Each structure stands twice: as structure tokens, then as C-alpha cells.
C-alpha positions in Angstrom: 118.2 105.3 -15.6 114.3 104.8 -15.9 112.4 103.2 -12.8 110.1 100.5 -14.5 107.1 99.8 -12.2 106.4 96.4 -14.2 110.0 95.2 -14.9 109.5 92.8 -12.0 108.1 90.7 -14.1 110.3 88.1 -13.4 109.7 87.6 -9.8 105.8 88.1 -10.3 105.3 85.8 -12.7 107.2 83.1 -11.7 105.2 82.9 -8.1 101.9 82.9 -10.1 102.7 80.3 -12.9 103.8 78.3 -9.5 100.9 79.0 -7.7 98.5 78.3 -10.6 100.5 74.9 -11.5 99.9 73.5 -7.8 95.9 74.6 -7.9 95.6 72.6 -10.9 97.7 69.7 -9.6 96.2 69.4 -6.0 92.3 69.4 -6.9 91.3 72.3 -4.8 88.2 74.4 -5.7 88.6 77.3 -8.0 88.9 80.4 -6.3 87.5 82.1 -9.3 84.8 79.9 -10.5 81.1 81.5 -10.3 80.7 78.8 -7.4 83.3 79.7 -5.2 82.5 83.4 -5.7 79.4 83.2 -4.4 80.5 82.0 -1.6 83.1 85.2 -0.9 81.7 88.3 0.0 83.8 91.2 -2.3 85.7 93.6 0.5 85.9 95.8 -2.0 89.8 96.4 -1.9 91.5 95.7 -5.4 94.8 94.1 -6.3 96.9 94.2 -8.9 98.3 90.8 -10.5 100.3 89.6 -13.5 97.8 87.5 -15.6 99.0 84.5 -16.9 99.3 86.4 -20.6 101.1 89.0 -19.1 98.6 91.6 -18.6 98.1 93.6 -15.5 94.8 92.6 -13.7 92.6 94.2 -11.1 91.6 91.3 -8.5 89.3 91.7 -5.3 91.2 91.0 -2.6 88.8 88.5 -0.9 89.0 86.1 -3.9 92.9 86.0 -3.3 94.0 82.5 -1.9 97.1 81.8 -0.3 99.6 80.2 -2.6 100.4 77.0 -1.1 104.8 76.5 -0.2 106.5 74.7 -2.7 107.9 71.2 -1.7 111.4 71.3 -0.6 114.1 70.5 -3.3 116.8 67.8 -2.4 120.4 68.6 -1.8 121.2 67.4 -5.3 118.5 69.5 -7.0 119.9 72.2 -4.8 123.5 71.8 -5.8 122.3 72.4 -9.7 120.4 76.0 -9.3 117.9 77.9 -11.3 117.8 77.1 -15.0 118.3 80.8 -16.7 119.0 82.7 -14.4 122.7 85.1 -12.9 121.4 86.5 -10.0 123.3 89.4 -8.7 123.1 92.0 -6.1 124.2 95.9 -6.3 123.9 97.8 -2.7 123.4 101.6 -2.5 126.3 103.2 0.0 124.6 106.6 -0.4 121.2 105.0 1.4 123.0 103.2 4.4 122.0 104.3 7.6 123.4 101.5 10.1 120.1 100.6 11.1 121.2 96.9 10.5 117.5 95.8 9.8 119.1 93.7 7.2 121.3 91.7 9.7 118.8 91.0 12.3 116.2 89.8 9.6 119.1 87.4 8.1 120.7 86.2 11.5 116.5 85.3 12.3 115.6 83.6 9.1 118.7 81.8 9.4 118.9 81.2 13.1 122.7 81.8 13.1 124.3 81.4 16.7 124.3 84.6 18.7 127.3 87.1 18.0 127.6 85.6 14.3 126.6 87.4 11.6 126.5 86.7 7.6 126.1 90.4 6.8 128.5 92.8 8.2 128.3 96.8 8.7 131.4 98.1 8.2 132.1 102.0 9.5 134.6 103.3 6.1 136.5 106.3 5.0 138.4 105.9 1.9 140.8 109.2 2.6 141.5 111.9 5.3 139.7 113.9 3.4 136.6 112.3 2.8 133.1 111.7 4.7 132.9 108.5 6.4 129.9 105.8 5.5 128.5 102.4 5.8 129.3 99.8 3.9 127.3 96.1 4.2 129.3 93.4 3.4 127.4 90.0 2.2 129.2 87.2 0.5 130.4 87.8 -2.8 129.2 84.9 -4.6 131.9 84.9 -6.8 132.1 83.7 -10.2 135.9 82.7 -9.7 135.6 81.7 -6.3 138.6 80.7 -4.3 136.9 78.9 -1.3 135.2 76.7 -4.1 138.7 76.1 -5.5 140.3 74.8 -1.7 137.7 72.9 -0.2 138.7 69.0 -0.4 135.4 67.6 0.3 133.1 69.6 -2.4 131.0 71.3 0.5 131.5 74.8 -1.1 130.3 74.4 -4.7 128.9 77.1 -7.0 125.6 76.4 -8.9 124.8 77.6 -12.5 122.7 80.5 -11.7 126.3 81.8 -10.0 125.1 81.4 -6.1 127.9 80.0 -3.7 126.5 77.9 -1.4 127.8 75.3 1.5 126.5 72.0 2.0 126.7 71.5 5.9 126.2 67.4 5.4 129.8 67.4 3.2 131.8 69.9 5.2 134.4 68.9 7.6 135.4 72.1 9.1 138.8 72.6 7.5 137.9 76.5 7.1 140.4 76.2 4.2 137.4 78.1 2.5 138.1 81.1 5.3 141.3 81.4 4.4 140.8 81.6 1.2 138.0 83.8 1.2 139.6 87.7 0.2 136.6 89.6 2.1 136.1 87.4 5.1 132.8 87.1 5.1 132.6 83.1 6.2 132.0 82.2 9.9 132.6 78.7 12.3 130.2 77.8 14.6 132.0 76.7 17.2 129.2 76.0 19.2 125.5 74.0 18.6 123.3 76.8 17.3 120.5 77.7 19.4 117.2 76.3 17.4 113.8 76.6 17.6 112.4 72.9 18.1 110.7 73.0 14.9 113.7 74.0 13.0 115.8 71.6 14.7 114.0 68.7 13.4 114.1 69.9 9.7 116.5 67.5 7.6 119.4 69.9 6.5 118.8 71.6 3.1 121.7 73.5 1.8 119.3 76.4 -0.1 118.0 77.3 3.3 121.0 76.9 5.5 119.3 75.5 7.9 119.9 73.4 10.3 123.4 74.8 11.1 125.5 72.5 12.6 128.6 72.8 15.0 131.9 72.6 13.4 130.4 74.0 10.3 131.0 77.1 7.9 128.3 79.6 7.5 127.9 82.1 5.2 125.1 84.8 3.0 123.8 82.5 0.6 121.3 84.6 -1.5 118.6 82.8 0.2 118.1 80.8 -3.1 114.7 79.2 -1.3 113.2 82.7 -1.5 114.3 83.5 -4.6 113.0 79.9 -6.0 109.5 81.3 -4.5 109.7 84.6 -6.3 110.6 86.3 -3.2 113.4 88.5 -2.6 116.3 87.4 -0.2 115.2 88.6 3.3 118.0 91.6 3.8 116.2 93.3 0.5 112.9 93.2 1.7 113.6 94.3 5.6 115.7 97.1 4.6 113.3 100.5 5.1 116.0 102.5 3.0 116.2 100.3 -0.3 119.7 100.1 0.4 119.9 96.3 -1.4 119.1 95.2 -5.0 118.6 91.6 -6.0 118.1 90.8 -9.3 118.7 88.8 -12.5 121.8 89.8 -14.7 120.5 88.1 -17.9 117.3 89.8 -17.2 119.4 92.6 -16.6 117.2 94.0 -14.1 117.4 94.8 -9.8 115.0 95.8 -7.6 114.6 96.3 -3.9 111.0 95.8 -3.8 110.0 99.3 -4.5 111.9 100.7 -7.0 113.3 98.6 -10.1 116.1 99.3 -12.7 117.8 98.2 -15.6 121.5 96.4 -14.2 123.4 97.7 -16.7 122.2 101.1 -16.4 121.9 101.5 -12.9 125.7 100.2 -12.8 126.7 102.6 -15.5 124.7 106.0 -14.5 126.1 105.3 -10.8 129.8 104.3 -11.2 128.8 100.9 -9.5 131.8 98.8 -8.8 133.0 95.8 -7.1 135.4 95.4 -4.0 138.8 94.2 -4.8 138.3 93.7 -8.4 141.9 93.2 -8.8 141.9 89.4 -8.0 140.1 88.5 -10.8 137.2 86.8 -8.6 134.5 88.5 -10.0 132.3 88.7 -7.4 128.3 89.6 -8.5 128.1 92.4 -5.6 128.1 95.7 -7.2 128.5 98.7 -4.9 127.3 102.3 -5.6 129.8 105.3 -4.8 128.3 107.1 -1.3 127.5 109.8 -3.0 124.2 112.3 -2.7 123.6 110.8 0.4 120.2 110.2 1.9 121.2 110.6 5.8 124.5 112.0 8.1 127.2 109.3 8.7 126.5 109.1 12.2 128.7 106.3 14.5 128.3 106.2 18.2 130.1 103.2 18.8 133.6 103.1 16.8 135.7 104.5 14.9 135.2 104.7 11.3 137.7 101.9 9.5 139.7 103.3 6.7 140.0 101.2 3.6 
């Protein structure tokens, strides 16, 4: 298993190419022209970037311009997904310390109602003679999702890139999907979410899963709006211990932002597995066993739940 520092090219290239395209189309001044460089005082701090030719280059930080936000896409486009991608997540149980940074970041960025969580952290124990461990549980984004099959209004759907989403504009709150999900990762919005005014005024988008609506179902969405911009899901970037890895199976690459691995080698060498594989749901979330743990198990709130 090799740590390839440059294999994040897929994410970086997407961001840089998008930024270049937007800059070319909006008619703004090129920040790298001689005239523009004369107006900017170099900071002396160099930043490594990936050029459009695939080469690593160094640019003074003072010459960098923020990439404008990509325009919001329609719900019809969101239902299709990102072409040529097959996203997956790997969760390393040996690194989890139950800090819940992933959970708080997810809750904040999706404006989830207080008391609800799309990421659940459970204390698990495989047998009486084994040590307990913490297990983050998200939506599994199954290749054979039972939730999609039972939805009577096509509100729950699976995209071409493997992400399973909910269109709250179509959801009628029947909760058939909640009953069908063997992983219990969905929540029901019994009350109006407490939204910031700026969020509440925005039109609903199923890629951001916001704003949430009363009488509908919510769940982990793999943050496809972030992925579309070349960024990692919020839970991945928020975890200080690198528990979550995210990437594209077709590129055979997953990263937690600091480390990058070949997906196939990571699963093979670390004995990766999926929850309840015998059900035939084919989850896109893989787990690495809690061996050679980075932290001792600590639980001051509840007794470990035996699996």
C-alpha cells in the first residue's frame, strides 16, 4: 500500500479547470498577466498547484485569486449525477476517537434539526472477549438500494455516480424508505427545521439537501455539491484523525485530505468489509477493522452496544 501524494489529481484538477473556465468566460482580468503582477506585491509564500498540463508548479500566494462559486444546477441535473464517476467512502475504525467533529460539521452544513444526526456514532463490541470500538455510520449509498425500490413517488433515487439522494420536493413523508433501509440511517423531519434566513430563502436543491422541509425524510448525501466543486465531503475534511476516506472507485483512489491510497489496495491489505453484505445491497461505504488502534476506547455516556 503506497501513499501517493499526487493521486489527488482528480479533485485538484476539477477545481483548477473549473476556475480557469470561469475566469475565461467572465471577462475578468487575468491575474497572471504582467500588468496584473505589477499591481500585486509578492508575499514570498509559494503554493504548489497542478497546472492544466498535469505538472506541479509553484505560484506566489499573493497572485492567487479565489475561484468563484459554481452556479447552482437544476434538480433534473442533480438527479443524473457526475458523469464517469463512482464514489465510495472508506471508514478506518482504528482511528475513531468519538470526537464527533464529523457529526457536528454535517449537522451545521446541512442545517439539520437539533436532536437529529445524519452521521451516527455507536459504541460497538463484536464479542465478550474483544475490546469495544467506535463506529461512525452514514448512509451506505447502496448499489442495490432497497429505499429506492419502495419509494412510491421517485423521491429517493440513485444517480449514475452511485450517490443515493432524496428529492424533498417529491417526498410525501410516507417513510417507506425508512422502513426498507436495513442500516437505519434516515431521519424524519417532524418539525420545521431551524434555518438561518439566508438558507430558508434559497430554493430547494437535492444536491445540497437544503433547505430541509417538515414532513420529509433526510439522510447523509455524500455532499455532492462539494464533490462537484472538487472538494471533499464535510465529514471527511472535519475529522482531525483522518477516519474518513472518500474517492472514485473508477480512479481507484481515496483520500482523507492528508493521505491518499489506492482504493483496491487499501481494502485488500486492511481487510476492508461492508456492513450486512449478505443482504445484497452492495454498499458504497467500506470499513477497515479496529486493529492497531490509535486511541484507547473511552465511553463516559453509554455502555458499548454488542453487534
